[in-house]
N, C-alpha and C positions, 0 to 999 in steps of 0.2 A: 533522677532519672530511671525509671526501669526498665526491663530487659525488651519489653516491648514496642516501648518508643523506641530506641536504639535500633531496633530492629527494623522500624517502619523510616528511619532516617538512612539507616544502610539500603533500604532496597531503593529509594529515592535518588539517593548516590548513584546505585547500579543501573540506575534507566539513566541518568545522564550520563555517566561514562558508556553503557549500552549504545546510543544512539551517536553520540557524538562518535563512535569506531565504525559505527555505521555508516554516517553521513563520510566522514572519511577515505569508506572503502568503496563509497558510490563515487565518488571524486575523483581517486585513482584510479575506479572502470571504466572512469568518461575520459581519462589524461584531461584533468583541468588540473590546475595550481590553486592551493589557498591564497590567494591574490585574486584570481579571475573568479574563482566561487565567492569569494567577497564581493567584489564588484557587481557581478551577475543578481546575488542576493541581496544585494543593497544594505551591507551590513562590511561593521568595521574588520576587517584584518586578524588585527588582536581577536575579537567577540567573536570570532569561526574559530580558528586556534583553539581557543578555551575551551567554546563546546566540543570542537574533536577530541581534547585529551580530557571532558569529561568534568572539566572544572566550573561551567554552564549550562545549567538546564532550559533550554530555551523553550520558549513561547512556541502556542500554536503557530501563531502570526509569524514569525520568526521561523519556522518550521516549512511553511509554505512558499517563502519567498526562497527558501534554498532548495527545497524541493522546484522549484520554476526556474532557479539555475542550474541544479543538475537535470533537468527535464525529466523529472520520473515525477510520480503521482505523490501528493503531498498525503495521499491516505496509506501510502508504503509509510512513508515520516513516520505520521500517525501513532500506526499500530508500534513501529520498534519504540516511538517512544511511552508507550503504555496508553496511550490518551486515546484509542482505539483499541477496539478487541478484533483480533483477526476475524477474518468476516470469513462464512459458511462456505465450505468449500467443498470437494468433492475430488477422487483421484486426480482427476486431470488440474484441477487447481491447487490442488497440494503438489503436486509434480512439477508445476510449474512454478510453483514458488521455491520449491524445494531446490530447483536447479542453480547450482553454482555458477554456473557458464554463462547464464542470463543476466542480463543485466536490468536491472527496475525497468525501466524503458521496455524494453523486450517483453520483461512478463507481462506488462501494463498491457503492451498492442497484443500478445497472444491473447490476454483475457479476455479483450475487447470483441477480438475475432471470434471466439469461445463461444462467448452471452451472446452476441449477435447471432451465430448459428442457431445458437438452442432457443432464442426467443424468434427466428425464423422457422424451427422445428416444429417448437409449440404453437405458434399461430396455424401451422398449415394441418396439422392432426386437430385442432380444434374446430376446423373449417371441414375436414373429411369429415369427424363424429356429429356435426352439427348437420351434414348431407345426410350421413345414415341415420338418424333421426327422423327426419323428412320423410326418408324413403320408407324406413318405417312405418310411419303416420298413414302414408297416403295408403301404404298395404294394407293396412287396419282399415281404412275407410271402403274398401273394394268390398 
């Protein structure tokens, strides 16, 4: 095995440890025991323990089940596991994601509200711009 193969295997192992530590942190933040989360996610207690210790790398399906049990978005786990790229952001989304005092559920709710405001403002802006164009066209016709 050459150095490139070894480093690729190490990177995959690091992803497994990273997602496991992240799941454990989210479980602790939610004040849920390992057994409770295993039951909620529909996985065995030993399997979840192995995931948290970085000994197993869960599939996307298992991550989705764990996300449901933790009541966070599956996307957050997919990003942590390296399955998805970090979504595009901006100063607000970056700040929310970086805040360690918020749970993933709280971050998701904040992002949902923020995005709904942005959509509402974009729709209102396009309506105003459309009205201005109509007014300009009417003025030209006179």
